[in-house]
Steps between C-alpha positions, in 0.01 A plus 500: 500500500238490223396156622434637850304788349288254302425303818403823676261594216322167501200543268513881517593714204840681530470866598737772625323493840553125548861531380570779748338298778715199408820709510406651837583170677867555409516852649742387772754367248806696388424782257704336227303175539168686496615690189575170323163349593322819392680494162389140437135562586489834319651337190214249499235767566642717221476205262144445627417863413461640852842620623545592866500866595720442806877539485777360717805724540822319584747697715831567327741307722875532461717199412662340803866583554708183516829497687791316341565323831151344486564362152833354619322335796247352257781354286676362807179322602467353148865389499459316830182316398498124557438400143681387185802711397347556157181642653704740716696620196176547305334701779805723555531565128129583481520751789813664356333525160187664646713737710707610201231521233180595684314214330158409640443146626280417199767628261762281669268199485438557126871552416624235257854408398431659161424833670855516639712666230855403599657680207335838564513454880131566557168338587184528295197532729202389294144603568574675830244709682278668242589225249815685395846366419818669622874435509717515812879517493676260738860515619747236373537309832123455522484391135779249566303356795192475278704330225631240743156446652329460161738236363312238297172697512300541179419855391132448582571356845434706813819630662389438858208258450285673763149645514455859629340367818799269559740794468299696758494201735878443478577864582230522769631195688862616477403853616320355801807292585722809465267716709445761227174625355573433135291347223558441128398855397735648763793411275349713222471794741860438608613525137307826446626658823863419416472659157348819643754514785775498237346787304403304188276697265130435571419424137766225494359358826151506350613294201699254709207438734241488223284781640248637255488845663785707641276593797531140623878526492496838678356330808844348555653847511255602772594196708879502477645568844842619381347770282267617778791530740698694238208734435456578873874554546490768231273722712802606709732551202583835339357529152854536359608159633186330369579617147828309515323168570316267266124547523268236642375280212172642376563851643548822305855631429624758750526852351849640431633147436645371174329616185282267287772456237764408760262254668424339162870469417577345841217250464618401151858465627394265779272302267788425262717382790208295639471320166867404531442386860217276376733360234767447768256289700420284198870440433587394856394140444657373173402140414856366492378146428406613150863580417723186493831679435807286436728798433474830688737668253794740519523812725216717371127550556297220343131469416270212404151585381201309639174558687711732713844574354785368713800729547827428675849647514827307501781700665869475414574311822232244410232629739142476367223754571133458414366825349160661482395556136418862592861542621653413166230648274666743259203700370533867595166536678560204734854619571380848603216374721727234653760768585229719659362206701846400624569865604171516689563178688866569585407844640234351729483248784444233235854525366559140615284382211769589247827507697480256795713193424334300779129534424441727200535469125877429512437196722219383270735527201789320671286217640317465169832481316628230735175307450525535122860372500411209728204410279740495204739272692214265584382486138848410378525232771169354381638500144801298620276252683292468183819408313584239764156339468442525126854511367432835330501860619182699412517699175284718279564333164174389335676265258663289773358240739536503878384732781445867416534803727142471631591156635704677769304827500175338613677307776677820613178707523317208661742437788561870580164669441252214498378572145448240225398239756350169396447587135415211272756331275422442134692351210426626149655427161626797299379437140792696348800359689345171610632563854301389803437819697470468879289772656447602863179700486556748216882476525710294259762339724663242270518359147567132426534273198288223653199474726712300745752785537212750537355294786845498663506883492177504703660283771818707495306824543307355795826381656656845457206671670512257792878531542506881520185587696671486842857600410690749719551734201121529470482594870762771447298655217185483713673694781621771263155523338338540843743778598433680172124456550516640854698805386254553212205478741650770726566728203157429354323598824665843488429546129135407558471771765655754262234418242223532759639836612520619136809698606871424482696646795819699449587730212688516171617754246163498325325610822712814542 
């Protein structure tokens, strides 16, 4: 723009009159475009010492309201694209991420693997609009998809490897194919509209979307169709019935309703239960591959500490149940809040979450227990095959030679969950014992008296991995893991909506 202005000036000295005359040729452009051009020229003229006296006022337009059906059509168009499967998966993941975080296209393009905090289940958006950083919480299924997608990426490497313009082009072409009027920023509006429709506090929405001013966020309230329909419907209601309903987000409390202290207590009550719901979501996807259990123990509740503690219960009849850590937590505060949450859910239409043996938590526990037991069976079978190949069963004794537990453990996690793939083998000499230590990545898998025996352990480990990667027992575990994952996804969708609503349906003794 400044280059065009310079050409227009020629040999003339810059002046407000010439600048205004230059801008006049763009009078037919959109107001927002004219505002941008005016800002550029006025910035130069201000630096020059002769700022423009004219002002361009941009009309305050409302964010577009995006229907969920349009977003689904967009995703269908992306899924049916004639391109590489990996590209389709990348594009679908990108659209889902933008729809569920409200990230701008530039923020998505700048997202690196190091900005995805898998442990805290959040994304760090660096240098967003206004050069400000912010954090966005992401649900466990989305984080799991990101983890899978980012395998083998360095922390500094771009997650999607796309420029902002490329992101816009991908969405624009898919939207045209789907017959919907969407663009990259539409997904941000979709995110904001959904939060407002579900009554999320405006200040929380402001932080999630990275708005500097609350007034920007309030524009979403003005645009939300569901709230407008509710407001109009109230015109025909008696005042007494209105006081029994929740107010429209952003409106003033109806007189004669609950007192300030009661409202504060109710909000605090629901916040404590919401924290437990958030914890529930995090515990729905335990990394079972990190727990190579050879003995599930006697009939009692067991626990193994790790990144996420693993809990299971062995019943008298031998049945195994996977348990949520929050279920078996014994501290008084968790027990009270858990009891309140369970009472709320069982007294509402969401009772299936905690008592349905076909799709709720009981089914998750039973399927998870079956998977855990089958994983144990597979690990022991791998141990026996290791003995057949090497002549020794894996052990944990540091003073003895032969394969150790991680010899089988790494094969077990590799063939079931695809972790520890293609790590490098190394042979080192322990200066204290004089043993030759065989390593697979960072794992010690065997000890030997001679280099020749250490080299044999490498071949044996490779043979074990090859023998078990397509075994029917592995397929059985995969099926159980998929069932557990599907149940967890259904539960997680409901829990996510509860968190967006900031309200737990039903009632408990604390409410009365």
